[in-house]
A tleap script that builds the chain and sets N, CA, C and O, in Angstrom:
source leaprc.protein.ff14SB
mol = sequence {
  NMET SER SER TYR PRO ILE TRP ASN LYS ILE
  THR ALA CYS VAL TYR LYS GLY ALA LYS SER
  TYR GLY VAL ARG LYS THR GLY ASP VAL GLU
  VAL LEU VAL GLY THR SER ALA SER ASN SER
  HIE ASN PHE VAL SER HIE SER VAL THR HIE
  ARG LYS PHE GLU ASN GLY ASP ARG SER PHE
  HIE PHE TYR VAL ASP GLY ASN CYS ILE LYS
  LYS GLY PHE LEU LYS LYS GLY SER SER SER
  LEU GLU ILE GLN CLYS
}
set mol.1.N position { 89.701 112.990 101.429 }
set mol.1.CA position { 90.946 112.493 101.946 }
set mol.1.C position { 91.036 112.663 103.451 }
set mol.1.O position { 91.701 111.862 104.108 }
set mol.2.N position { 90.413 113.644 104.011 }
set mol.2.CA position { 90.561 113.929 105.437 }
set mol.2.C position { 89.981 112.846 106.335 }
set mol.2.O position { 90.392 112.739 107.490 }
set mol.3.N position { 89.045 112.043 105.851 }
set mol.3.CA position { 88.459 111.015 106.705 }
set mol.3.C position { 89.297 109.745 106.769 }
set mol.3.O position { 89.005 108.854 107.565 }
set mol.4.N position { 90.338 109.649 105.938 }
set mol.4.CA position { 91.209 108.478 105.941 }
set mol.4.C position { 92.643 108.912 106.201 }
set mol.4.O position { 93.168 109.746 105.464 }
set mol.5.N position { 93.300 108.364 107.238 }
set mol.5.CA position { 94.677 108.737 107.514 }
set mol.5.C position { 95.672 108.169 106.495 }
set mol.5.O position { 96.773 108.699 106.342 }
set mol.6.N position { 95.289 107.093 105.800 }
set mol.6.CA position { 96.138 106.509 104.763 }
set mol.6.C position { 95.404 106.672 103.442 }
set mol.6.O position { 94.237 106.299 103.325 }
set mol.7.N position { 96.081 107.223 102.459 }
set mol.7.CA position { 95.468 107.446 101.155 }
set mol.7.C position { 96.356 106.823 100.100 }
set mol.7.O position { 97.537 107.157 100.008 }
set mol.8.N position { 95.797 105.909 99.292 }
set mol.8.CA position { 96.542 105.211 98.250 }
set mol.8.C position { 96.129 105.727 96.887 }
set mol.8.O position { 94.943 105.745 96.555 }
set mol.9.N position { 97.095 106.140 96.108 }
set mol.9.CA position { 96.850 106.602 94.748 }
set mol.9.C position { 97.544 105.622 93.806 }
set mol.9.O position { 98.751 105.400 93.910 }
set mol.10.N position { 96.783 105.044 92.894 }
set mol.10.CA position { 97.296 104.009 92.001 }
set mol.10.C position { 97.273 104.515 90.570 }
set mol.10.O position { 96.253 105.016 90.094 }
set mol.11.N position { 98.386 104.385 89.898 }
set mol.11.CA position { 98.472 104.696 88.482 }
set mol.11.C position { 98.906 103.418 87.769 }
set mol.11.O position { 99.943 102.841 88.096 }
set mol.12.N position { 98.126 102.986 86.815 }
set mol.12.CA position { 98.432 101.754 86.084 }
set mol.12.C position { 97.992 101.898 84.634 }
set mol.12.O position { 97.123 102.710 84.318 }
set mol.13.N position { 98.593 101.113 83.764 }
set mol.13.CA position { 98.300 101.218 82.333 }
set mol.13.C position { 96.863 100.824 81.996 }
set mol.13.O position { 96.383 101.170 80.916 }
set mol.14.N position { 96.167 100.121 82.870 }
set mol.14.CA position { 94.789 99.707 82.589 }
set mol.14.C position { 93.768 100.798 82.918 }
set mol.14.O position { 92.590 100.657 82.587 }
set mol.15.N position { 94.201 101.878 83.560 }
set mol.15.CA position { 93.311 102.982 83.897 }
set mol.15.C position { 93.636 104.196 83.038 }
set mol.15.O position { 94.794 104.423 82.687 }
set mol.16.N position { 92.623 104.965 82.705 }
set mol.16.CA position { 92.848 106.206 81.954 }
set mol.16.C position { 93.452 107.282 82.851 }
set mol.16.O position { 94.139 108.182 82.369 }
set mol.17.N position { 93.201 107.191 84.128 }
set mol.17.CA position { 93.731 108.142 85.099 }
set mol.17.C position { 94.058 107.425 86.386 }
set mol.17.O position { 93.934 106.204 86.475 }
set mol.18.N position { 94.473 108.174 87.377 }
set mol.18.CA position { 94.824 107.590 88.666 }
set mol.18.C position { 93.556 107.175 89.416 }
set mol.18.O position { 92.516 107.823 89.301 }
set mol.19.N position { 93.654 106.108 90.170 }
set mol.19.CA position { 92.590 105.639 91.055 }
set mol.19.C position { 93.095 105.796 92.480 }
set mol.19.O position { 94.300 105.725 92.726 }
set mol.20.N position { 92.191 106.007 93.408 }
set mol.20.CA position { 92.626 106.154 94.791 }
set mol.20.C position { 91.584 105.611 95.751 }
set mol.20.O position { 90.404 105.494 95.419 }
set mol.21.N position { 92.049 105.280 96.956 }
set mol.21.CA position { 91.164 104.826 98.023 }
set mol.21.C position { 91.812 105.114 99.369 }
set mol.21.O position { 93.035 105.203 99.474 }
set mol.22.N position { 90.994 105.257 100.384 }
set mol.22.CA position { 91.477 105.562 101.723 }
set mol.22.C position { 91.403 104.363 102.648 }
set mol.22.O position { 90.607 103.447 102.441 }
set mol.23.N position { 92.244 104.383 103.670 }
set mol.23.CA position { 92.334 103.308 104.655 }
set mol.23.C position { 92.404 103.946 106.043 }
set mol.23.O position { 93.082 104.957 106.227 }
set mol.24.N position { 91.714 103.368 107.008 }
set mol.24.CA position { 91.715 103.926 108.363 }
set mol.24.C position { 92.851 103.393 109.242 }
set mol.24.O position { 93.534 104.186 109.891 }
set mol.25.N position { 93.072 102.078 109.283 }
set mol.25.CA position { 94.078 101.515 110.197 }
set mol.25.C position { 95.191 100.754 109.481 }
set mol.25.O position { 96.367 101.051 109.688 }
set mol.26.N position { 94.842 99.783 108.649 }
set mol.26.CA position { 95.852 98.962 107.988 }
set mol.26.C position { 95.445 98.685 106.549 }
set mol.26.O position { 94.309 98.295 106.281 }
set mol.27.N position { 96.378 98.889 105.625 }
set mol.27.CA position { 96.150 98.567 104.223 }
set mol.27.C position { 97.171 97.542 103.773 }
set mol.27.O position { 98.370 97.820 103.759 }
set mol.28.N position { 96.701 96.351 103.402 }
set mol.28.CA position { 97.572 95.273 102.940 }
set mol.28.C position { 97.398 95.095 101.438 }
set mol.28.O position { 96.281 95.143 100.923 }
set mol.29.N position { 98.514 94.890 100.740 }
set mol.29.CA position { 98.490 94.661 99.292 }
set mol.29.C position { 99.364 93.455 98.986 }
set mol.29.O position { 100.518 93.392 99.411 }
set mol.30.N position { 98.812 92.497 98.249 }
set mol.30.CA position { 99.581 91.358 97.766 }
set mol.30.C position { 99.774 91.535 96.274 }
set mol.30.O position { 98.810 91.782 95.550 }
set mol.31.N position { 100.998 91.412 95.807 }
set mol.31.CA position { 101.298 91.528 94.389 }
set mol.31.C position { 101.613 90.138 93.871 }
set mol.31.O position { 102.528 89.471 94.353 }
set mol.32.N position { 100.837 89.711 92.875 }
set mol.32.CA position { 101.036 88.402 92.251 }
set mol.32.C position { 101.500 88.612 90.820 }
set mol.32.O position { 101.068 89.557 90.159 }
set mol.33.N position { 102.371 87.744 90.338 }
set mol.33.CA position { 102.863 87.833 88.969 }
set mol.33.C position { 102.701 86.485 88.281 }
set mol.33.O position { 102.633 85.450 88.944 }
set mol.34.N position { 102.639 86.496 86.970 }
set mol.34.CA position { 102.510 85.267 86.189 }
set mol.34.C position { 101.970 85.580 84.819 }
set mol.34.O position { 102.171 86.678 84.300 }
set mol.35.N position { 101.282 84.617 84.228 }
set mol.35.CA position { 100.777 84.803 82.870 }
set mol.35.C position { 99.279 85.017 82.811 }
set mol.35.O position { 98.756 85.436 81.778 }
set mol.36.N position { 98.570 84.735 83.915 }
set mol.36.CA position { 97.114 84.909 83.928 }
set mol.36.C position { 96.613 84.840 85.368 }
set mol.36.O position { 97.390 84.604 86.294 }
set mol.37.N position { 95.311 85.049 85.548 }
set mol.37.CA position { 94.740 84.973 86.893 }
set mol.37.C position { 94.874 83.561 87.477 }
set mol.37.O position { 95.047 83.399 88.685 }
set mol.38.N position { 94.793 82.550 86.620 }
set mol.38.CA position { 94.902 81.168 87.123 }
set mol.38.C position { 96.357 80.702 87.210 }
set mol.38.O position { 96.627 79.674 87.831 }
set mol.39.N position { 97.295 81.427 86.609 }
set mol.39.CA position { 98.710 81.086 86.693 }
set mol.39.C position { 99.457 82.307 87.246 }
set mol.39.O position { 100.229 82.956 86.541 }
set mol.40.N position { 99.202 82.596 88.522 }
set mol.40.CA position { 99.875 83.721 89.166 }
set mol.40.C position { 100.513 83.249 90.462 }
set mol.40.O position { 100.066 82.285 91.083 }
set mol.41.N position { 101.552 83.940 90.849 }
set mol.41.CA position { 102.363 83.510 91.982 }
set mol.41.C position { 102.652 84.709 92.885 }
set mol.41.O position { 102.813 85.830 92.403 }
set mol.42.N position { 102.716 84.468 94.194 }
set mol.42.CA position { 103.046 85.531 95.137 }
set mol.42.C position { 104.422 86.097 94.797 }
set mol.42.O position { 105.383 85.354 94.596 }
set mol.43.N position { 104.499 87.419 94.737 }
set mol.43.CA position { 105.757 88.085 94.429 }
set mol.43.C position { 106.234 88.934 95.597 }
set mol.43.O position { 107.373 88.803 96.046 }
set mol.44.N position { 105.344 89.819 96.093 }
set mol.44.CA position { 105.699 90.697 97.206 }
set mol.44.C position { 104.415 91.150 97.883 }
set mol.44.O position { 103.362 91.224 97.250 }
set mol.45.N position { 104.508 91.447 99.150 }
set mol.45.CA position { 103.367 92.045 99.849 }
set mol.45.C position { 103.871 93.291 100.565 }
set mol.45.O position { 105.017 93.363 101.007 }
set mol.46.N position { 102.981 94.264 100.663 }
set mol.46.CA position { 103.333 95.458 101.430 }
set mol.46.C position { 102.107 95.943 102.175 }
set mol.46.O position { 100.971 95.684 101.778 }
set mol.47.N position { 102.357 96.645 103.252 }
set mol.47.CA position { 101.259 97.175 104.053 }
set mol.47.C position { 101.668 98.485 104.699 }
set mol.47.O position { 102.848 98.755 104.924 }
set mol.48.N position { 100.662 99.284 104.987 }
set mol.48.CA position { 100.841 100.544 105.698 }
set mol.48.C position { 99.908 100.513 106.895 }
set mol.48.O position { 98.732 100.172 106.764 }
set mol.49.N position { 100.428 100.866 108.057 }
set mol.49.CA position { 99.597 100.893 109.258 }
set mol.49.C position { 99.526 102.302 109.820 }
set mol.49.O position { 100.436 103.111 109.639 }
set mol.50.N position { 98.430 102.576 110.502 }
set mol.50.CA position { 98.221 103.875 111.151 }
set mol.50.C position { 97.743 103.622 112.566 }
set mol.50.O position { 96.859 102.796 112.788 }
set mol.51.N position { 98.315 104.321 113.514 }
set mol.51.CA position { 97.871 104.260 114.904 }
set mol.51.C position { 97.791 105.681 115.449 }
set mol.51.O position { 98.680 106.500 115.216 }
set mol.52.N position { 96.717 105.959 116.174 }
set mol.52.CA position { 96.556 107.258 116.833 }
set mol.52.C position { 96.698 107.039 118.330 }
set mol.52.O position { 96.036 106.174 118.904 }
set mol.53.N position { 97.555 107.815 118.956 }
set mol.53.CA position { 97.827 107.679 120.380 }
set mol.53.C position { 96.885 108.565 121.192 }
set mol.53.O position { 96.238 109.461 120.650 }
set mol.54.N position { 96.817 108.304 122.490 }
set mol.54.CA position { 95.924 109.054 123.374 }
set mol.54.C position { 96.200 110.550 123.360 }
set mol.54.O position { 95.281 111.351 123.532 }
set mol.55.N position { 97.458 110.936 123.158 }
set mol.55.CA position { 97.810 112.363 123.152 }
set mol.55.C position { 97.535 113.030 121.796 }
set mol.55.O position { 97.773 114.227 121.637 }
set mol.56.N position { 97.035 112.261 120.820 }
set mol.56.CA position { 96.707 112.813 119.509 }
set mol.56.C position { 97.782 112.630 118.455 }
set mol.56.O position { 97.530 112.869 117.274 }
set mol.57.N position { 98.986 112.209 118.858 }
set mol.57.CA position { 100.046 111.918 117.885 }
set mol.57.C position { 99.653 110.689 117.062 }
set mol.57.O position { 98.850 109.862 117.493 }
set mol.58.N position { 100.239 110.594 115.868 }
set mol.58.CA position { 99.943 109.471 114.978 }
set mol.58.C position { 101.251 108.858 114.487 }
set mol.58.O position { 102.255 109.548 114.308 }
set mol.59.N position { 101.210 107.540 114.273 }
set mol.59.CA position { 102.367 106.861 113.689 }
set mol.59.C position { 101.918 106.082 112.455 }
set mol.59.O position { 100.808 105.554 112.396 }
set mol.60.N position { 102.815 106.030 111.478 }
set mol.60.CA position { 102.590 105.295 110.244 }
set mol.60.C position { 103.803 104.401 110.012 }
set mol.60.O position { 104.940 104.845 110.170 }
set mol.61.N position { 103.568 103.150 109.639 }
set mol.61.CA position { 104.656 102.213 109.366 }
set mol.61.C position { 104.413 101.573 108.001 }
set mol.61.O position { 103.280 101.228 107.662 }
set mol.62.N position { 105.491 101.416 107.215 }
set mol.62.CA position { 105.411 100.788 105.910 }
set mol.62.C position { 106.236 99.504 105.937 }
set mol.62.O position { 107.423 99.526 106.261 }
set mol.63.N position { 105.594 98.385 105.593 }
set mol.63.CA position { 106.216 97.068 105.632 }
set mol.63.C position { 106.287 96.478 104.228 }
set mol.63.O position { 105.361 96.625 103.430 }
set mol.64.N position { 107.399 95.808 103.939 }
set mol.64.CA position { 107.529 95.010 102.723 }
set mol.64.C position { 107.864 93.593 103.176 }
set mol.64.O position { 108.846 93.371 103.883 }
set mol.65.N position { 107.039 92.645 102.762 }
set mol.65.CA position { 107.197 91.239 103.159 }
set mol.65.C position { 107.386 91.095 104.671 }
set mol.65.O position { 108.199 90.291 105.128 }
set mol.66.N position { 106.635 91.872 105.435 }
set mol.66.CA position { 106.661 91.787 106.889 }
set mol.66.C position { 107.772 92.556 107.571 }
set mol.66.O position { 107.827 92.591 108.801 }
set mol.67.N position { 108.666 93.178 106.801 }
set mol.67.CA position { 109.779 93.939 107.375 }
set mol.67.C position { 109.470 95.427 107.312 }
set mol.67.O position { 109.172 95.963 106.245 }
set mol.68.N position { 109.544 96.089 108.462 }
set mol.68.CA position { 109.298 97.527 108.506 }
set mol.68.C position { 110.485 98.245 107.885 }
set mol.68.O position { 111.618 98.111 108.346 }
set mol.69.N position { 110.209 99.016 106.822 }
set mol.69.CA position { 111.308 99.712 106.156 }
set mol.69.C position { 111.231 101.229 106.308 }
set mol.69.O position { 112.204 101.930 106.030 }
set mol.70.N position { 110.082 101.739 106.747 }
set mol.70.CA position { 109.976 103.188 106.947 }
set mol.70.C position { 108.910 103.477 107.992 }
set mol.70.O position { 107.877 102.809 108.047 }
set mol.71.N position { 109.183 104.505 108.838 }
set mol.71.CA position { 108.236 104.939 109.863 }
set mol.71.C position { 108.026 106.443 109.721 }
set mol.71.O position { 108.945 107.183 109.373 }
set mol.72.N position { 106.817 106.872 109.992 }
set mol.72.CA position { 106.513 108.286 109.995 }
set mol.72.C position { 105.722 108.654 111.237 }
set mol.72.O position { 104.854 107.903 111.683 }
set mol.73.N position { 106.030 109.810 111.786 }
set mol.73.CA position { 105.342 110.274 112.988 }
set mol.73.C position { 104.794 111.677 112.741 }
set mol.73.O position { 105.488 112.552 112.223 }
set mol.74.N position { 103.550 111.864 113.120 }
set mol.74.CA position { 102.890 113.152 112.961 }
set mol.74.C position { 102.397 113.588 114.337 }
set mol.74.O position { 101.480 112.988 114.897 }
set mol.75.N position { 103.009 114.627 114.869 }
set mol.75.CA position { 102.608 115.131 116.184 }
set mol.75.C position { 101.304 115.898 116.062 }
set mol.75.O position { 101.062 116.571 115.060 }
set mol.76.N position { 100.470 115.794 117.081 }
set mol.76.CA position { 99.183 116.488 117.089 }
set mol.76.C position { 99.402 117.978 116.815 }
set mol.76.O position { 100.234 118.625 117.451 }
set mol.77.N position { 98.646 118.500 115.863 }
set mol.77.CA position { 98.729 119.911 115.523 }
set mol.77.C position { 99.822 120.261 114.525 }
set mol.77.O position { 99.878 121.392 114.043 }
set mol.78.N position { 100.689 119.307 114.210 }
set mol.78.CA position { 101.782 119.568 113.280 }
set mol.78.C position { 101.324 119.327 111.845 }
set mol.78.O position { 100.442 118.506 111.595 }
set mol.79.N position { 101.923 120.042 110.917 }
set mol.79.CA position { 101.610 119.838 109.500 }
set mol.79.C position { 102.744 119.126 108.772 }
set mol.79.O position { 102.675 118.932 107.558 }
set mol.80.N position { 103.791 118.735 109.502 }
set mol.80.CA position { 104.912 118.043 108.847 }
set mol.80.C position { 105.097 116.641 109.454 }
set mol.80.O position { 104.986 116.443 110.664 }
set mol.81.N position { 105.377 115.704 108.585 }
set mol.81.CA position { 105.588 114.310 108.962 }
set mol.81.C position { 107.066 114.067 109.186 }
set mol.81.O position { 107.886 114.383 108.325 }
set mol.82.N position { 107.415 113.507 110.340 }
set mol.82.CA position { 108.808 113.149 110.643 }
set mol.82.C position { 109.042 111.726 110.139 }
set mol.82.O position { 108.397 110.790 110.609 }
set mol.83.N position { 109.958 111.557 109.188 }
set mol.83.CA position { 110.228 110.245 108.588 }
set mol.83.C position { 111.456 109.623 109.233 }
set mol.83.O position { 112.465 110.290 109.462 }
set mol.84.N position { 111.347 108.323 109.521 }
set mol.84.CA position { 112.496 107.532 110.007 }
set mol.84.C position { 112.597 106.302 109.125 }
set mol.84.O position { 111.587 105.720 108.727 }
set mol.85.N position { 113.823 105.915 108.825 }
set mol.85.CA position { 114.031 104.688 108.035 }
set mol.85.C position { 114.535 103.593 108.910 }
set mol.85.O position { 114.772 102.483 108.434 }
savepdb mol mol.pdb
quit
């Protein structure tokens, strides 16, 4: 987990356990709904971004359909994330 600033943990009925993967800068997810792979339609998209500043601080932004709904800031050396909505 330490090599990726963004870590996604997925729990779904098709898996016996949780699945996870890491992201370095931007993770985009498109959610499609319908009755099959050939009959699916865009429903929602979300993304998480990570930026590291020259002073070592980091910012994280969470977007739904292109709208930023939550921001997090992690100061260099800090172990707590400051959340802003």
